[in-house]
mmCIF file of the C-alpha atoms, coordinates in Angstrom:
data_MODEL
# 
_entry.id   MODEL 
# 
loop_
_atom_site.group_PDB 
_atom_site.id 
_atom_site.type_symbol 
_atom_site.label_atom_id 
_atom_site.label_alt_id 
_atom_site.label_comp_id 
_atom_site.label_asym_id 
_atom_site.label_entity_id 
_atom_site.label_seq_id 
_atom_site.pdbx_PDB_ins_code 
_atom_site.Cartn_x 
_atom_site.Cartn_y 
_atom_site.Cartn_z 
_atom_site.occupancy 
_atom_site.B_iso_or_equiv 
_atom_site.pdbx_formal_charge 
_atom_site.auth_seq_id 
_atom_site.auth_comp_id 
_atom_site.auth_asym_id 
_atom_site.auth_atom_id 
_atom_site.pdbx_PDB_model_num 
ATOM 1   C CA . MET A 1 1   ? 68.249 -16.837 61.605  1.00 0.00 ? 1   MET A CA 1 
ATOM 2   C CA . ILE A 1 2   ? 66.938 -19.122 58.673  1.00 0.00 ? 2   ILE A CA 1 
ATOM 3   C CA . GLN A 1 3   ? 63.432 -17.753 59.326  1.00 0.00 ? 3   GLN A CA 1 
ATOM 4   C CA . LYS A 1 4   ? 64.550 -13.958 58.646  1.00 0.00 ? 4   LYS A CA 1 
ATOM 5   C CA . PRO A 1 5   ? 65.064 -14.633 55.031  1.00 0.00 ? 5   PRO A CA 1 
ATOM 6   C CA . ALA A 1 6   ? 62.370 -16.836 54.545  1.00 0.00 ? 6   ALA A CA 1 
ATOM 7   C CA . LEU A 1 7   ? 59.981 -14.013 55.997  1.00 0.00 ? 7   LEU A CA 1 
ATOM 8   C CA . ARG A 1 8   ? 61.791 -11.644 53.792  1.00 0.00 ? 8   ARG A CA 1 
ATOM 9   C CA . ILE A 1 9   ? 60.819 -13.611 50.367  1.00 0.00 ? 9   ILE A CA 1 
ATOM 10  C CA . ALA A 1 10  ? 57.237 -14.220 51.783  1.00 0.00 ? 10  ALA A CA 1 
ATOM 11  C CA . ALA A 1 11  ? 56.822 -10.603 52.634  1.00 0.00 ? 11  ALA A CA 1 
ATOM 12  C CA . ALA A 1 12  ? 58.326 -9.374  48.917  1.00 0.00 ? 12  ALA A CA 1 
ATOM 13  C CA . LEU A 1 13  ? 55.807 -12.014 47.538  1.00 0.00 ? 13  LEU A CA 1 
ATOM 14  C CA . LEU A 1 14  ? 52.842 -10.954 49.289  1.00 0.00 ? 14  LEU A CA 1 
ATOM 15  C CA . VAL A 1 15  ? 53.840 -7.314  48.437  1.00 0.00 ? 15  VAL A CA 1 
ATOM 16  C CA . ALA A 1 16  ? 54.173 -8.228  44.611  1.00 0.00 ? 16  ALA A CA 1 
ATOM 17  C CA . GLY A 1 17  ? 50.876 -10.056 44.812  1.00 0.00 ? 17  GLY A CA 1 
ATOM 18  C CA . VAL A 1 18  ? 48.966 -7.763  46.078  1.00 0.00 ? 18  VAL A CA 1 
ATOM 19  C CA . SER A 1 19  ? 50.345 -4.978  43.621  1.00 0.00 ? 19  SER A CA 1 
ATOM 20  C CA . ALA A 1 20  ? 49.362 -7.320  40.885  1.00 0.00 ? 20  ALA A CA 1 
ATOM 21  C CA . GLY A 1 21  ? 45.989 -8.091  42.168  1.00 0.00 ? 21  GLY A CA 1 
ATOM 22  C CA . PRO A 1 22  ? 44.099 -5.253  41.059  1.00 0.00 ? 22  PRO A CA 1 
ATOM 23  C CA . ALA A 1 23  ? 45.872 -5.324  37.568  1.00 0.00 ? 23  ALA A CA 1 
ATOM 24  C CA . LEU A 1 24  ? 45.044 -9.049  37.308  1.00 0.00 ? 24  LEU A CA 1 
ATOM 25  C CA . ALA A 1 25  ? 41.348 -8.480  38.394  1.00 0.00 ? 25  ALA A CA 1 
ATOM 26  C CA . GLU A 1 26  ? 40.800 -6.071  35.355  1.00 0.00 ? 26  GLU A CA 1 
ATOM 27  C CA . ARG A 1 27  ? 42.270 -8.861  32.860  1.00 0.00 ? 27  ARG A CA 1 
ATOM 28  C CA . PRO A 1 28  ? 40.517 -11.849 34.234  1.00 0.00 ? 28  PRO A CA 1 
ATOM 29  C CA . PHE A 1 29  ? 40.930 -13.990 31.038  1.00 0.00 ? 29  PHE A CA 1 
ATOM 30  C CA . LEU A 1 30  ? 43.899 -12.163 28.864  1.00 0.00 ? 30  LEU A CA 1 
ATOM 31  C CA . ASP A 1 31  ? 46.644 -14.483 30.143  1.00 0.00 ? 31  ASP A CA 1 
ATOM 32  C CA . GLU A 1 32  ? 44.670 -17.648 29.763  1.00 0.00 ? 32  GLU A CA 1 
ATOM 33  C CA . SER A 1 33  ? 45.994 -19.753 26.812  1.00 0.00 ? 33  SER A CA 1 
ATOM 34  C CA . GLY A 1 34  ? 43.140 -21.450 24.451  1.00 0.00 ? 34  GLY A CA 1 
ATOM 35  C CA . PRO A 1 35  ? 42.734 -23.140 21.241  1.00 0.00 ? 35  PRO A CA 1 
ATOM 36  C CA . ILE A 1 36  ? 44.190 -21.200 18.411  1.00 0.00 ? 36  ILE A CA 1 
ATOM 37  C CA . PRO A 1 37  ? 41.662 -20.933 15.457  1.00 0.00 ? 37  PRO A CA 1 
ATOM 38  C CA . PRO A 1 38  ? 42.395 -22.490 11.897  1.00 0.00 ? 38  PRO A CA 1 
ATOM 39  C CA . SER A 1 39  ? 43.535 -20.458 9.408   1.00 0.00 ? 39  SER A CA 1 
ATOM 40  C CA . SER A 1 40  ? 40.624 -21.029 7.561   1.00 0.00 ? 40  SER A CA 1 
ATOM 41  C CA . ILE A 1 41  ? 38.270 -18.978 9.904   1.00 0.00 ? 41  ILE A CA 1 
ATOM 42  C CA . LYS A 1 42  ? 38.457 -15.520 9.241   1.00 0.00 ? 42  LYS A CA 1 
ATOM 43  C CA . GLU A 1 43  ? 36.667 -12.463 9.813   1.00 0.00 ? 43  GLU A CA 1 
ATOM 44  C CA . PRO A 1 44  ? 33.168 -12.046 8.484   1.00 0.00 ? 44  PRO A CA 1 
ATOM 45  C CA . ASP A 1 45  ? 33.242 -9.689  5.660   1.00 0.00 ? 45  ASP A CA 1 
ATOM 46  C CA . TYR A 1 46  ? 30.475 -7.180  6.104   1.00 0.00 ? 46  TYR A CA 1 
ATOM 47  C CA . TRP A 1 47  ? 28.151 -6.783  3.274   1.00 0.00 ? 47  TRP A CA 1 
ATOM 48  C CA . SER A 1 48  ? 27.422 -3.509  1.193   1.00 0.00 ? 48  SER A CA 1 
ATOM 49  C CA . GLU A 1 49  ? 25.187 -2.790  -1.281  1.00 0.00 ? 49  GLU A CA 1 
ATOM 50  C CA . GLY A 1 50  ? 26.076 -2.193  -4.797  1.00 0.00 ? 50  GLY A CA 1 
ATOM 51  C CA . ILE A 1 51  ? 24.724 0.616   -7.033  1.00 0.00 ? 51  ILE A CA 1 
ATOM 52  C CA . ALA A 1 52  ? 21.416 -0.567  -9.033  1.00 0.00 ? 52  ALA A CA 1 
ATOM 53  C CA . ASP A 1 53  ? 21.147 1.125   -12.390 1.00 0.00 ? 53  ASP A CA 1 
ATOM 54  C CA . LEU A 1 54  ? 17.514 1.182   -13.487 1.00 0.00 ? 54  LEU A CA 1 
ATOM 55  C CA . PRO A 1 55  ? 17.170 -1.289  -16.537 1.00 0.00 ? 55  PRO A CA 1 
ATOM 56  C CA . PRO A 1 56  ? 15.396 -0.203  -19.797 1.00 0.00 ? 56  PRO A CA 1 
ATOM 57  C CA . TRP A 1 57  ? 11.530 -0.499  -19.950 1.00 0.00 ? 57  TRP A CA 1 
ATOM 58  C CA . PRO A 1 58  ? 10.863 -4.639  -20.628 1.00 0.00 ? 58  PRO A CA 1 
ATOM 59  C CA . LYS A 1 59  ? 9.629  -5.596  -24.091 1.00 0.00 ? 59  LYS A CA 1 
ATOM 60  C CA . ASP A 1 60  ? 7.068  -8.532  -24.287 1.00 0.00 ? 60  ASP A CA 1 
ATOM 61  C CA . ALA A 1 61  ? 9.339  -10.607 -26.095 1.00 0.00 ? 61  ALA A CA 1 
ATOM 62  C CA . ASP A 1 62  ? 11.754 -10.660 -23.262 1.00 0.00 ? 62  ASP A CA 1 
ATOM 63  C CA . LEU A 1 63  ? 8.940  -11.652 -20.669 1.00 0.00 ? 63  LEU A CA 1 
ATOM 64  C CA . VAL A 1 64  ? 9.364  -15.136 -18.964 1.00 0.00 ? 64  VAL A CA 1 
ATOM 65  C CA . GLU A 1 65  ? 6.491  -16.141 -16.883 1.00 0.00 ? 65  GLU A CA 1 
ATOM 66  C CA . LEU A 1 66  ? 6.786  -17.711 -13.457 1.00 0.00 ? 66  LEU A CA 1 
ATOM 67  C CA . ARG A 1 67  ? 5.434  -21.056 -12.756 1.00 0.00 ? 67  ARG A CA 1 
ATOM 68  C CA . LEU A 1 68  ? 4.522  -20.577 -9.423  1.00 0.00 ? 68  LEU A CA 1 
ATOM 69  C CA . ASP A 1 69  ? 3.386  -23.460 -6.936  1.00 0.00 ? 69  ASP A CA 1 
ATOM 70  C CA . GLY A 1 70  ? 0.034  -22.987 -5.235  1.00 0.00 ? 70  GLY A CA 1 
ATOM 71  C CA . PRO A 1 71  ? -3.271 -21.722 -6.085  1.00 0.00 ? 71  PRO A CA 1 
ATOM 72  C CA . ARG A 1 72  ? -3.106 -19.396 -9.040  1.00 0.00 ? 72  ARG A CA 1 
ATOM 73  C CA . GLY A 1 73  ? -3.946 -15.957 -7.712  1.00 0.00 ? 73  GLY A CA 1 
ATOM 74  C CA . PRO A 1 74  ? -5.473 -13.208 -9.944  1.00 0.00 ? 74  PRO A CA 1 
ATOM 75  C CA . LEU A 1 75  ? -2.169 -12.216 -11.289 1.00 0.00 ? 75  LEU A CA 1 
ATOM 76  C CA . ARG A 1 76  ? 0.252  -13.680 -13.734 1.00 0.00 ? 76  ARG A CA 1 
ATOM 77  C CA . TYR A 1 77  ? 3.951  -12.924 -12.907 1.00 0.00 ? 77  TYR A CA 1 
ATOM 78  C CA . TYR A 1 78  ? 6.751  -12.291 -15.582 1.00 0.00 ? 78  TYR A CA 1 
ATOM 79  C CA . LEU A 1 79  ? 10.361 -11.636 -14.984 1.00 0.00 ? 79  LEU A CA 1 
ATOM 80  C CA . ASP A 1 80  ? 12.493 -9.779  -17.839 1.00 0.00 ? 80  ASP A CA 1 
ATOM 81  C CA . GLY A 1 81  ? 14.918 -12.667 -18.730 1.00 0.00 ? 81  GLY A CA 1 
ATOM 82  C CA . ARG A 1 82  ? 16.955 -10.404 -20.844 1.00 0.00 ? 82  ARG A CA 1 
ATOM 83  C CA . HIS A 1 83  ? 17.599 -7.801  -17.962 1.00 0.00 ? 83  HIS A CA 1 
ATOM 84  C CA . LEU A 1 84  ? 17.873 -10.348 -15.237 1.00 0.00 ? 84  LEU A CA 1 
ATOM 85  C CA . ALA A 1 85  ? 21.370 -10.027 -13.280 1.00 0.00 ? 85  ALA A CA 1 
ATOM 86  C CA . VAL A 1 86  ? 23.518 -10.643 -10.329 1.00 0.00 ? 86  VAL A CA 1 
ATOM 87  C CA . GLY A 1 87  ? 25.251 -7.629  -9.226  1.00 0.00 ? 87  GLY A CA 1 
ATOM 88  C CA . SER A 1 88  ? 28.932 -7.715  -7.709  1.00 0.00 ? 88  SER A CA 1 
ATOM 89  C CA . ASP A 1 89  ? 26.983 -7.557  -4.341  1.00 0.00 ? 89  ASP A CA 1 
ATOM 90  C CA . GLN A 1 90  ? 25.595 -10.927 -4.859  1.00 0.00 ? 90  GLN A CA 1 
ATOM 91  C CA . VAL A 1 91  ? 22.173 -9.228  -4.980  1.00 0.00 ? 91  VAL A CA 1 
ATOM 92  C CA . VAL A 1 92  ? 19.845 -10.702 -7.807  1.00 0.00 ? 92  VAL A CA 1 
ATOM 93  C CA . ARG A 1 93  ? 17.839 -7.492  -9.911  1.00 0.00 ? 93  ARG A CA 1 
ATOM 94  C CA . TYR A 1 94  ? 15.074 -8.322  -11.896 1.00 0.00 ? 94  TYR A CA 1 
ATOM 95  C CA . THR A 1 95  ? 12.141 -6.462  -13.634 1.00 0.00 ? 95  THR A CA 1 
ATOM 96  C CA . LEU A 1 96  ? 8.710  -7.648  -12.570 1.00 0.00 ? 96  LEU A CA 1 
ATOM 97  C CA . VAL A 1 97  ? 5.639  -7.494  -14.475 1.00 0.00 ? 97  VAL A CA 1 
ATOM 98  C CA . ALA A 1 98  ? 2.203  -8.572  -12.678 1.00 0.00 ? 98  ALA A CA 1 
ATOM 99  C CA . GLU A 1 99  ? -0.749 -8.694  -15.026 1.00 0.00 ? 99  GLU A CA 1 
ATOM 100 C CA . SER A 1 100 ? -4.153 -9.004  -14.273 1.00 0.00 ? 100 SER A CA 1 
ATOM 101 C CA . ALA A 1 101 ? -6.681 -11.134 -16.131 1.00 0.00 ? 101 ALA A CA 1 
ATOM 102 C CA . SER A 1 102 ? -7.937 -7.725  -17.850 1.00 0.00 ? 102 SER A CA 1 
ATOM 103 C CA . GLY A 1 103 ? -4.541 -7.228  -19.089 1.00 0.00 ? 103 GLY A CA 1 
ATOM 104 C CA . ALA A 1 104 ? -3.688 -4.244  -16.949 1.00 0.00 ? 104 ALA A CA 1 
ATOM 105 C CA . ARG A 1 105 ? 0.290  -4.377  -15.579 1.00 0.00 ? 105 ARG A CA 1 
ATOM 106 C CA . ASN A 1 106 ? 2.051  -3.145  -12.802 1.00 0.00 ? 106 ASN A CA 1 
ATOM 107 C CA . VAL A 1 107 ? 5.843  -3.082  -13.472 1.00 0.00 ? 107 VAL A CA 1 
ATOM 108 C CA . SER A 1 108 ? 8.825  -2.769  -10.924 1.00 0.00 ? 108 SER A CA 1 
ATOM 109 C CA . PHE A 1 109 ? 12.511 -3.152  -10.354 1.00 0.00 ? 109 PHE A CA 1 
ATOM 110 C CA . GLU A 1 110 ? 13.314 -5.117  -7.560  1.00 0.00 ? 110 GLU A CA 1 
ATOM 111 C CA . GLY A 1 111 ? 16.054 -7.103  -6.122  1.00 0.00 ? 111 GLY A CA 1 
ATOM 112 C CA . ILE A 1 112 ? 16.327 -10.328 -3.692  1.00 0.00 ? 112 ILE A CA 1 
ATOM 113 C CA . ARG A 1 113 ? 19.410 -11.125 -1.590  1.00 0.00 ? 113 ARG A CA 1 
ATOM 114 C CA . CYS A 1 114 ? 20.089 -14.962 -1.325  1.00 0.00 ? 114 CYS A CA 1 
ATOM 115 C CA . THR A 1 115 ? 20.372 -15.219 2.424   1.00 0.00 ? 115 THR A CA 1 
ATOM 116 C CA . PRO A 1 116 ? 18.986 -17.781 4.372   1.00 0.00 ? 116 PRO A CA 1 
ATOM 117 C CA . LYS A 1 117 ? 15.675 -16.083 4.993   1.00 0.00 ? 117 LYS A CA 1 
ATOM 118 C CA . GLY A 1 118 ? 15.821 -14.005 2.393   1.00 0.00 ? 118 GLY A CA 1 
ATOM 119 C CA . GLN A 1 119 ? 15.559 -9.972  1.782   1.00 0.00 ? 119 GLN A CA 1 
ATOM 120 C CA . HIS A 1 120 ? 14.033 -7.951  -1.054  1.00 0.00 ? 120 HIS A CA 1 
ATOM 121 C CA . LYS A 1 121 ? 13.672 -4.551  -1.966  1.00 0.00 ? 121 LYS A CA 1 
ATOM 122 C CA . VAL A 1 122 ? 12.058 -2.372  -4.552  1.00 0.00 ? 122 VAL A CA 1 
ATOM 123 C CA . TYR A 1 123 ? 14.193 0.037   -6.513  1.00 0.00 ? 123 TYR A CA 1 
ATOM 124 C CA . ALA A 1 124 ? 11.502 1.627   -9.115  1.00 0.00 ? 124 ALA A CA 1 
ATOM 125 C CA . PHE A 1 125 ? 7.922  1.656   -10.360 1.00 0.00 ? 125 PHE A CA 1 
ATOM 126 C CA . GLY A 1 126 ? 6.799  1.616   -13.726 1.00 0.00 ? 126 GLY A CA 1 
ATOM 127 C CA . VAL A 1 127 ? 4.945  4.617   -14.597 1.00 0.00 ? 127 VAL A CA 1 
ATOM 128 C CA . GLY A 1 128 ? 3.806  5.644   -18.308 1.00 0.00 ? 128 GLY A CA 1 
ATOM 129 C CA . GLY A 1 129 ? 6.419  3.664   -20.036 1.00 0.00 ? 129 GLY A CA 1 
ATOM 130 C CA . ARG A 1 130 ? 9.518  4.493   -17.876 1.00 0.00 ? 130 ARG A CA 1 
ATOM 131 C CA . PHE A 1 131 ? 10.911 3.892   -14.236 1.00 0.00 ? 131 PHE A CA 1 
ATOM 132 C CA . GLU A 1 132 ? 10.559 6.017   -11.513 1.00 0.00 ? 132 GLU A CA 1 
ATOM 133 C CA . PRO A 1 133 ? 12.945 5.572   -8.708  1.00 0.00 ? 133 PRO A CA 1 
ATOM 134 C CA . ALA A 1 134 ? 11.202 4.325   -5.517  1.00 0.00 ? 134 ALA A CA 1 
ATOM 135 C CA . PRO A 1 135 ? 11.479 6.478   -2.113  1.00 0.00 ? 135 PRO A CA 1 
ATOM 136 C CA . ALA A 1 136 ? 14.573 5.377   -0.242  1.00 0.00 ? 136 ALA A CA 1 
ATOM 137 C CA . SER A 1 137 ? 13.884 2.011   1.427   1.00 0.00 ? 137 SER A CA 1 
ATOM 138 C CA . ASP A 1 138 ? 15.865 -0.584  3.604   1.00 0.00 ? 138 ASP A CA 1 
ATOM 139 C CA . TRP A 1 139 ? 16.026 -4.430  2.597   1.00 0.00 ? 139 TRP A CA 1 
ATOM 140 C CA . GLN A 1 140 ? 12.862 -5.962  3.720   1.00 0.00 ? 140 GLN A CA 1 
ATOM 141 C CA . GLY A 1 141 ? 12.435 -9.675  5.068   1.00 0.00 ? 141 GLY A CA 1 
ATOM 142 C CA . LEU A 1 142 ? 10.085 -12.197 3.273   1.00 0.00 ? 142 LEU A CA 1 
ATOM 143 C CA . PRO A 1 143 ? 7.059  -12.921 4.665   1.00 0.00 ? 143 PRO A CA 1 
ATOM 144 C CA . GLU A 1 144 ? 6.383  -16.321 5.956   1.00 0.00 ? 144 GLU A CA 1 
ATOM 145 C CA . ALA A 1 145 ? 5.732  -19.345 3.792   1.00 0.00 ? 145 ALA A CA 1 
ATOM 146 C CA . ASN A 1 146 ? 2.573  -18.057 1.482   1.00 0.00 ? 146 ASN A CA 1 
ATOM 147 C CA . ASP A 1 147 ? 1.686  -19.921 -1.877  1.00 0.00 ? 147 ASP A CA 1 
ATOM 148 C CA . ASN A 1 148 ? 0.776  -16.857 -3.490  1.00 0.00 ? 148 ASN A CA 1 
ATOM 149 C CA . ASP A 1 149 ? 3.943  -14.874 -2.242  1.00 0.00 ? 149 ASP A CA 1 
ATOM 150 C CA . TYR A 1 150 ? 6.165  -14.695 -5.767  1.00 0.00 ? 150 TYR A CA 1 
ATOM 151 C CA . ARG A 1 151 ? 9.130  -12.983 -3.808  1.00 0.00 ? 151 ARG A CA 1 
ATOM 152 C CA . ARG A 1 152 ? 9.285  -16.271 -1.101  1.00 0.00 ? 152 ARG A CA 1 
ATOM 153 C CA . GLN A 1 153 ? 9.183  -18.490 -4.323  1.00 0.00 ? 153 GLN A CA 1 
ATOM 154 C CA . LEU A 1 154 ? 11.655 -16.289 -6.669  1.00 0.00 ? 154 LEU A CA 1 
ATOM 155 C CA . HIS A 1 155 ? 13.944 -16.814 -3.320  1.00 0.00 ? 155 HIS A CA 1 
ATOM 156 C CA . GLY A 1 156 ? 13.244 -20.324 -2.491  1.00 0.00 ? 156 GLY A CA 1 
ATOM 157 C CA . GLN A 1 157 ? 13.041 -22.202 -5.877  1.00 0.00 ? 157 GLN A CA 1 
ATOM 158 C CA . ILE A 1 158 ? 14.093 -20.043 -9.036  1.00 0.00 ? 158 ILE A CA 1 
ATOM 159 C CA . LEU A 1 159 ? 16.804 -17.301 -8.204  1.00 0.00 ? 159 LEU A CA 1 
ATOM 160 C CA . CYS A 1 160 ? 18.755 -18.682 -5.085  1.00 0.00 ? 160 CYS A CA 1 
ATOM 161 C CA . VAL A 1 161 ? 20.519 -22.009 -4.614  1.00 0.00 ? 161 VAL A CA 1 
ATOM 162 C CA . PRO A 1 162 ? 18.890 -23.440 -1.121  1.00 0.00 ? 162 PRO A CA 1 
ATOM 163 C CA . LEU A 1 163 ? 21.304 -24.389 1.283   1.00 0.00 ? 163 LEU A CA 1 
ATOM 164 C CA . LYS A 1 164 ? 24.194 -22.461 -0.592  1.00 0.00 ? 164 LYS A CA 1 
ATOM 165 C CA . PHE A 1 165 ? 22.644 -18.944 0.033   1.00 0.00 ? 165 PHE A CA 1 
ATOM 166 C CA . GLU A 1 166 ? 24.132 -17.995 -3.189  1.00 0.00 ? 166 GLU A CA 1 
ATOM 167 C CA . PRO A 1 167 ? 22.318 -16.918 -6.561  1.00 0.00 ? 167 PRO A CA 1 
ATOM 168 C CA . ARG A 1 168 ? 22.106 -19.487 -9.190  1.00 0.00 ? 168 ARG A CA 1 
ATOM 169 C CA . PRO A 1 169 ? 23.469 -19.187 -12.810 1.00 0.00 ? 169 PRO A CA 1 
ATOM 170 C CA . LYS A 1 170 ? 21.305 -16.865 -14.853 1.00 0.00 ? 170 LYS A CA 1 
ATOM 171 C CA . LYS A 1 171 ? 20.399 -19.573 -17.449 1.00 0.00 ? 171 LYS A CA 1 
ATOM 172 C CA . ASP A 1 172 ? 19.383 -21.761 -14.463 1.00 0.00 ? 172 ASP A CA 1 
ATOM 173 C CA . MET A 1 173 ? 17.008 -18.998 -13.070 1.00 0.00 ? 173 MET A CA 1 
ATOM 174 C CA . ILE A 1 174 ? 15.505 -18.558 -16.208 1.00 0.00 ? 174 ILE A CA 1 
ATOM 175 C CA . ARG A 1 175 ? 14.973 -22.686 -16.557 1.00 0.00 ? 175 ARG A CA 1 
ATOM 176 C CA . ALA A 1 176 ? 13.409 -22.594 -13.182 1.00 0.00 ? 176 ALA A CA 1 
ATOM 177 C CA . MET A 1 177 ? 11.151 -19.871 -13.917 1.00 0.00 ? 177 MET A CA 1 
ATOM 178 C CA . LYS A 1 178 ? 9.398  -21.898 -16.595 1.00 0.00 ? 178 LYS A CA 1 
ATOM 179 C CA . GLY A 1 179 ? 8.958  -25.021 -14.407 1.00 0.00 ? 179 GLY A CA 1 
ATOM 180 C CA . PRO A 1 180 ? 9.853  -27.361 -11.549 1.00 0.00 ? 180 PRO A CA 1 
ATOM 181 C CA . ILE A 1 181 ? 13.291 -28.249 -11.789 1.00 0.00 ? 181 ILE A CA 1 
ATOM 182 C CA . HIS A 1 182 ? 15.030 -31.422 -10.059 1.00 0.00 ? 182 HIS A CA 1 
ATOM 183 C CA . PRO A 1 183 ? 14.975 -31.783 -6.548  1.00 0.00 ? 183 PRO A CA 1 
ATOM 184 C CA . ARG A 1 184 ? 18.530 -32.297 -6.165  1.00 0.00 ? 184 ARG A CA 1 
ATOM 185 C CA . GLU A 1 185 ? 19.305 -29.223 -7.658  1.00 0.00 ? 185 GLU A CA 1 
ATOM 186 C CA . ASN A 1 186 ? 17.581 -27.303 -4.861  1.00 0.00 ? 186 ASN A CA 1 
ATOM 187 C CA . ALA A 1 187 ? 19.249 -29.711 -2.119  1.00 0.00 ? 187 ALA A CA 1 
ATOM 188 C CA . GLY A 1 188 ? 22.397 -27.505 -2.647  1.00 0.00 ? 188 GLY A CA 1 
ATOM 189 C CA . PHE A 1 189 ? 24.841 -30.144 -3.830  1.00 0.00 ? 189 PHE A CA 1 
ATOM 190 C CA . MET A 1 190 ? 26.601 -29.983 -6.965  1.00 0.00 ? 190 MET A CA 1 
ATOM 191 C CA . THR A 1 191 ? 24.570 -31.915 -9.656  1.00 0.00 ? 191 THR A CA 1 
ATOM 192 C CA . ASP A 1 192 ? 25.910 -34.586 -12.052 1.00 0.00 ? 192 ASP A CA 1 
# 
């Protein structure tokens, strides 16, 4: 007689286990507890690009020559220091003037993102003393290390703080354009 209630309980558990079996198979890890993430871990913010208004045509008095590393190529590069700006989207936007030995100039309005590998975009080209918007384009990755690539050097040494992946303050950008800055300022640590 003792066996009959035990059989009934075992049969009830078996029926309950069989009916819960498929439901549990669909949720393999749902009921497992794990460590609770610290409150400092937040969902990532997804970046969205802000509006880039075209700057005024650069004046010679506002141009700052870039002192780039490596062999000097056929062009000299200048940025318009007056209209160099960091947008609310953290894009550093600048007017670039590339000048040949004969004095011919190419002017463009560009942006750089201070991401780990860097990205750039051309917003407009200079035509006849004014800017013409470039055809809509996506952000492009920077090429691998190349001594003559001004964008890579703008990203790694002038406009962005290495290891922090954020824009430098404007006054530090202009100082970095004029020549090498202390290596400690490129280490991503706070300066003295």
